[in-house]
C-alpha positions, -999 to +999 in steps of 0.1 A: +358+565+761+337+570+731+350+534+715+325+523+747+300+540+721+306+526+691+311+551+663+286+580+678+297+599+708+287+602+742+268+637+726+248+618+701+250+587+718+226+603+745+203+618+725+187+588+709+149+572+730+155+534+744+145+521+711+170+535+696+195+525+716+183+494+716+190+490+680+226+512+676+238+483+700+220+449+683+243+467+647+276+467+667+271+439+677+263+423+650+292+442+631+317+431+656+298+392+652+308+396+615+336+412+618+351+387+641+334+356+619+352+377+589+387+380+609+384+341+617+369+325+586+405+341+569+430+329+594+446+360+600+453+371+634+432+403+638+445+438+638+439+459+671+443+492+670+461+512+702+435+537+704+395+529+683+387+572+683+429+589+680+405+619+688+406+608+726+444+615+729+455+647+740+461+674+715+436+652+692+406+671+676+373+650+658+373+686+638+409+685+630+412+649+620+378+650+600+391+683+580+426+667+574+409+639+562+384+655+535+411+678+526+428+642+515+394+634+496+392+668+478+428+659+463+425+627+455+394+643+438+403+664+420+432+636+405+403+614+398+423+582+421+405+565+447+428+562+478+440+545+510+438+548+550+475+550+544+468+582+526+444+596+544+457+587+579+490+601+568+478+631+563+453+631+597+489+629+609+482+590+618+494+560+613+467+534+598+465+517+628+458+548+650+416+542+631+399+514+636+371+507+614+345+527+638+368+557+640+369+558+605+334+551+591+329+582+619+354+608+598+337+596+567+301+604+580+317+636+594+330+647+563+306+632+539+272+647+568+282+683+559+276+680+513+241+672+523+216+649+516+222+648+475+259+661+481+287+641+465+301+616+489+336+615+489+334+585+508+329+567+476+369+572+468+382+556+494+395+521+493+409+495+513+445+482+513+433+456+486+417+482+466+381+473+471+354+494+481+361+499+523+333+474+538+315+501+555+302+519+525+267+507+532+269+523+568+280+555+557+254+554+530+230+551+561+239+564+587+239+596+559+198+594+553+209+572+519+192+539+508+212+515+529+211+475+531+216+472+493+227+443+474+268+440+465+256+452+437+237+477+443+261+489+463+285+486+439+270+509+418+258+535+438+297+538+451+306+537+411+281+566+404+292+587+437+326+587+423+317+601+392+297+621+408+323+632+433+356+633+399+328+656+384+321+683+413+358+683+417+373+686+381+392+715+372+376+737+346+396+740+316+420+765+311+404+792+286+429+818+296+460+807+271+450+809+236 
């Protein structure tokens, strides 16, 4: 039933007032139409995953998926690298096709939500299969209460700044023990 609510859980959706629900559904429709247009323009057949939200499957919880993805992102930050969903899905015991963009967005929002409004955004380390920024990074920013609706150049600057912050936050301190 999670797919019916997009990236919100039924509990999150039920807390929205009428105006927020209307704006939410408009955004979901706009995103869906944009994805369909982009897919049609690319000439490739649409890629559909079997489950919009893998935690709708028995034995898989969102908490476990978020925890695994967060661990993989922290590991990437320590290694000073960006990662794709192949790596993140594998860390969670899933296949990349098991995760829709809505599920990916929801997972990354949950990963970064714990950091608070001024925290490091591990989601900035996630890249698409072409090593490009994920198309939903702006939405993640908005859902975390950060500035969003940015022009591509501004979004790229925010992403680079957040990557540098993540790398700095998880960099190994110099070893002063051996001399």
